[in-house]
N, C-alpha and C positions, 0 to 999 in steps of 0.2 A: 493251448497246451498240445492239442493234436497236431497243429501246424508245426510246433517245435519238434515233436517226435518224428513227424514226417520229414522235416528238414534234416534231423540227425540221421534218420535212416537213409535218406538220399546221399548225404555226405559220406556216410559209411560205405555205401555201395560204390561211390566214386573212388573213395580211398582204396577199396579192395582191389579195383581194377587199375589203380595207379601205382601199386607196389612195383610192378615191372618198370614203370616210367621213372620212379624216383631212384630205384636201384640202377636203372640204365643211365640216369643222370651222372652217376659216377663214371660209367664207361665213356660217356660223352666228354666229361671233364678230362679224363686221361687222354682221350683222342685229341682234345684241344691242346693239351700240353705237348703231345707228340708233334702235332702240326706246328706248334710254336717253336719247337726246337729244331725241326727239320728246315733246311734252307728253302727259301721261297721257290727257287728255280727247280728244286727236286719235287716240291709239293704239287705244283700246278697240274701236270699231266695225269698223275694217279688220281687226284680228286676229280678231274674232268672225266676220266674213265669211269669212276664209280658213280658220278652224277648221271652220266648217260646210261649206265647200267640200270639205274632206277627208272630213267625215262623209257628205255626199251622194255623193261619189265612191265611198266604200266601200259605201254602200247600193246605188247604181246598178250597181256592178260585180258584185254578186250573189255575191261570193266567188270568181268564176271566175278571177281571177289566181292564187288558190291551187289551183284545179282544173288550170289550165295547168301550174303548177309540179309538181303530183302526177302528171298523166297525160301529160306531154309525151313521155316515153320509152315510154309504153304507151298510145298514142292509141286511143280506142274507135272502133268502126264502120269500121275500115280507113283512117281518116284519118291523114295524117302530122302532124308537129309543127306546121308552118306552117298546115296546114288546121285543126288544133285551135285555134290562135291566132285565125284568121279567124272561126271559128264562135263562139268565146267573145266576140269583139268584137261580132259581130252581136247575140248575145243581150243583152249588157250595154247596147250602144248603143240598141237598140230599147226596152228598159225605161227607160233614162234619158230618152229623148225623150218617151215617154208620161208619165212621172212629172213631168217638167219642164213639159210643156204644161198638164197638169191643175192643178198647183200655181200656176203663173204666171197662168193665166186666171181661176181661181175662188177661190184662197185666198191671194193675194199679201199683202193687208193683215194678216189675222190671223196668217199665218206670220211676217211681218216682226216683229210685236209679240212673238210667242212666242219668237223667236230672239234678242230683245234688239237688233234692228236698227232699232227705231222703227216705230210704227204709222202715223205721218204723214210728211210730207216725202218724203225719198228712200227711205224704208223699203220700200214696195211695189215701187218700180222696181228695187230690188236683187235681188228674188227671181229674175226671169228671168236676170239677170247671174250670179247664184249658180249656177244650173243649167248655163249655158253654160261657166262656169269649171270646174265639177265634171266636165263631159263631156270637156273638153280635158285635165284632169288625169288622168282615167281612161285616155284614149288614151296619154298619156305614161307612165303606170304600166304598161300592157300592153307597150309597147315596151321598157321597162326590164327586165321579166321575161323577155321573149323574147331580148334581147341577152345577158342573164345565162345563159340556158339554152343558147344557141348558142355560148357561150364566147368571144364577141367582147368581150374585157375592155377594150380601148381605147375602143370605142364605148360600152360599158356605163359606164365611168368618166366619160366626157365627158357622156353623157346624164344620169347621176345628179347630176353637179355642176350642170348647167343646171336640172334639176328642183328641186334644193335651193334654188338661187337664186330660182326662181319662187315656191316655197312660202314661203320665209323672208325674202327681201330685196327683190326688184325692185319689188313692188307698194307697198312703203313709201316709196320714194324721192320720189314726188310729194308726200308729206306735209310736206316742207320748204317747199313752195310753195302748197299749198292744203289746206283742211280738208274739202273735199267728198269724201265716201266713195265716191261714184259714179266719180270720177276715179281713185281708187286701185283700185276694182274693175275698171275698164276696163284699167288698167295690168297687173293680174294676168292678165286674159284675153289681152291682147296677148303677154305673156311666155310663157304656156303654149302659145299658138298658134304662136309662132316655133319652140319646141322640137319640137312635134308635127310641123310641116312639115319641119324640118331632119333629124330622125331617122326620120320615118315614111314619107317619100316613096319611097325605094328598097324599104323593107320591104313597104309596101302594094302596090307595083307587082309585087313578086315573090311575093305570097301569093295562092293560088287557093283560093276557098271550096270546101268539100266539096259534093257534089251534094245537092239538096234532100232526096233520099231518105235521105241519111246524117245530115242535121241532127237528125232525130228521135232516132236512136240516140245521137248525141253528147250531145244534151240530157239524155237519160235517164241517162247516165253521169256527166256533169259537174255538172249543176244541183243534184241532191240533196247532193252532196259540198260544192260551193261555198256553197250557201245555208246549210248547217249551220255553216260556218266564218265566214260573213260577219260575224256579230256580234263576233267576235274582232278584226277589223280596225276596225270602227266604234268600238269602245270607246275606243281610244287617243285619238281626237279628240272623241268624243261626251261623255265624262265632263267634260273641260275645257270643252266647249261648254255643257253644262248649267250649270256654275258661272258662266261668262261671262254667260249669259242672265239668270240670277237676279240677279247683281250689277248688270248694266246696268239691269234693271227696278226694283230696290229700293235700290241704293246709288249709282247715277249713273255717268256716263261716266268720271270721274276714277278711281273705284274699279275700274271695268272695265279701264281701262288699267293700273292697278297690278297687278291679277291677271294680265293678259296678259303683262306684263314678268316678273313672278315665275315664272310657269309656263315661259316661254321660257328663263329662266335655269336653272330646274330641269332642263330638257331637255338641258342640257350633259352630264348623266350618260350620256345615250344615245350620246355619242361613244365610250365604251368598248365599246359593244355593237353598234352598227348594222352595221358591216362584218362583224363576227363572225357575226351572224344571217344575213347574205346567204349565207355559205358553210355555216352550220351546219345549216339546214333540210334542204337536199338531202343533206348528209352523213349526218344521222341516218336519213333514209328509206333510204339506200343501204347503211348499215352497222349498223343496229340489231340484227341477228341475231348478229353475231360481234364487235361492238365495244362491248358494253354497259359493260365496265369502263372504257374510255376515256371514253365518254359521261358516266359517273358522275364521273370525275375532272374533266372539263371543268365540270360543274355546280359543284363546289367552287371551282375557279379563278374562275368567273364571279361567284360569291358574294363572294369575296375582293376582286376588282377593283371591283365595283360598290359594295360597302359601304365600301371604302377611299376611293373617289372621293367618295362621299356624305359621309364624315367630313371630308374635306379642304375640300369646298365649305362645310360648316357652319363650319369653323374660320376660313375666310378671307372669308366673305360680307360682313363689315363693310367690307372694302377696296372691294368692288364698289359698295356703296351710298354710300361716300364719293365715288366717281367720279360717281355719279348720285344726288345728294342728294334730288331731287324724287321718287325712287322708293323712298325709305327707308320709306314707309308699309307696304310689303309685307314688310319684313324679319322681323317677328314671326311671319308665317305661312309664310315661305319653307321651313323644314325640313319642314313638313307637305306642301307641294307636292312637294318632292323625294322624300319617302317614298312618295307616291302614284305617282310616276314609277318609283321603284325596284321597287315591286310589279309593275308592268307588265313591266319588263325581266327580272326574275327568272323570269317564266313561261317564258322561252326555255329554261331548263334543267330544267323540271319537268313540263311538260304535254304533251310529244309522245306520251305513251302513249295519249292519247285518239285522236289521228290514226292512230297505228300500229295500234290495235285497231279502227279505223274506227268509232269512237264519238264523232264530233265534236259531237254534240248535248250532250255533257257540257260542252263549252266554251260552248255557247249558254246553257245553264242557269246556269253560273257567271257569265257576263257579264251576263245578265239580272238576276241577284240583285245584282251589284255596281252596275249602273245604277239599279236601284230604290232601293238604299240611298242612293246619291248624290243621286238626285232627292228622296227623302223628307227626307233631312237638309238639303238645300239649302232646301226649302220650310219646314222647321222652324227653321233656324238663320240663314240669310242675312238675312231681314227684320230680325232683332234684333241680329245680330253681324257682319254684313257680310263682310269678307275672312276673318276668323277662322272664321266658320261655313262658308264655301265651302271653305277649306283642310281643315277637319275632315271635311266631306262627301266631298271628293275622296279623301283618304287612306283613310277608312273604306270607301268603295265599292270602291276598287281592292284594299283588303285582303281584303274578302269574296270578290271575284272570284278573287284569287290563291289563297286558301285552298281554295275549292271545286274549282277546276281542278287544283290541285296534288294534292289528295287523290285525285281520280279518276284523274289521269294517272299517279300513282305506283302505283295499284292495277293498272293494265294494263302498266306498264313502269317499273321502278324505276330512278331515276337519283340518288337521295339515299342516299349510303353510310351516313351517320350522322345520324339524325333529331335526336339530342341536340345535336350540334354545330350543325346548321342552325338549330334552335330557339334555341340560345344566341346565335347570330349575330343573329337577329331581335330578341331581347330587348335586345341591345346597340344595334341600330338604333333601337328605340323610345326607349332612353335618350338617344341622340344627338338625336333629334327633340325630346324633352322639354327637354333642355339648351338647344337652339337657340331654342325658343319662350320658355321661362321667363327665360333670361338674355340675351334679345335686347337689343343695345345695350351689353352689358358684355363687351367684346372679350376682355380678358385672362382673366377667369374662364371664359368659354365656351370659349376656346382651350385652356386647361389641362384642363378636364373632358373635352372632346372628344378631345384628344390622349391622355388616359389610357384612354378607351374604345377608341381606335384601337390602342393598345399591347396591350390585352387581346385585341382581335380578331386582331391579328397573331400573338400567342402561340397563340391557338386554332387558327389556320390556318398554323402555322409550317412544316408539311410542304409545303403548297402554295407558300408563299413560297420555300422552299429549291429546290423543283423549278423554279419560274419563274426563279429566279436562275441555276440551272445551265443551263437551256435558253437563257437570254439570253446567258450567257458562251459557250456552244457556238456559237450563231449568230454572235456577234461575232468569235470566233476564225476561224470559217469565212469570214466576209466579209473579215477582215484578211488571211488566207492567200490568198484570191482576188485581193485588191488587190496583194499582194506578187508574185504570179505574173505579173500583167499588167504 
């Protein structure tokens, strides 16, 4: 009985921090519709611009958003939580300004060509805009973490929704009226600026920086931890950015737009996980000593939900591409893009051991290996195979990253109860990927084969299915009882 109550409480807390995610799912859906209706040739460069905005944000922030998350309750050098926030913002902001000035003044043209934004025309002018956008996104990200840590759920939810709108939707809307990527870039900067001012004004006014003598001690505590974790954040956007750059340079704007749409569609899988991870990270750090059994159970449930959603998307992807027929060119590689995203998501349940053991460099090594595999395979496959080569590169790179980080994370803190069951689940996921790619365009056959794999997977995780069902019924009965009382 106590275990059921604890389970309900845990689910309730996850749902509380998932409100922004599920509301944001609507924003993501609208953004996907916009991307579907925009011509592929118009879509490619703006999405690449925003992808590298996120990559530069994660580079410039130096991983200090993770340091703020880790040390907020235990601030170094006598600083309080707000003081730690201010110090991290100063460190990241100074680095971002320096990096942006150097790249914009001396390397704008080659950097634009390297990123697939074009060496001529508007390409070089986009580089300073890229850094301004990344700096504003960085400030918005810091504010989001602080609101979460201070328990201001209402403001956190509102700010998260605006942030998702800025990253996924608002910058695309001018695309219905103009094909100039500079206009879309300026729209992105404006949207992030509005959010930064709206939510940052009171927070910045109420934040006092630590004394200069304290900044050195804070830097020694937070910078090594943050920098070691920074590649983990960069990976989620950099890997797709690498693919977009190679496709833009070797296959053209239309193919770049197709990949951008397919990857955005694949990101729908993150709707199951995003709100969960907001609550999960702090929970693991606070309870890893005495809640290992629950943490392991959650890993199994996460596997079940993510792989189940993965199978459903493969089963019904044809319907999506019937709605957007001009994007059907990415359907044969769509399962590969989803598999790459799934690898990223499942790290949430397997790699915390590296952080718990204060060995975050293992994450860095794993991410570096994954990025190198992706880069190498893109260089090898994209010139000859276009979208298919990019999809294979992304899935393989993320797979290598997941494997290394999971092996090291499990060594320090085990969360996988049954390696056999987890491995079987992955083999079934590979089977679904192969079915989706090989039988692309054959809806009934692909549907039947994927449904069979999903049935096998549900049988494999029948205990977790039963537990989720019982928890759902218990929560429903509780809500119904509360409604009757009122």
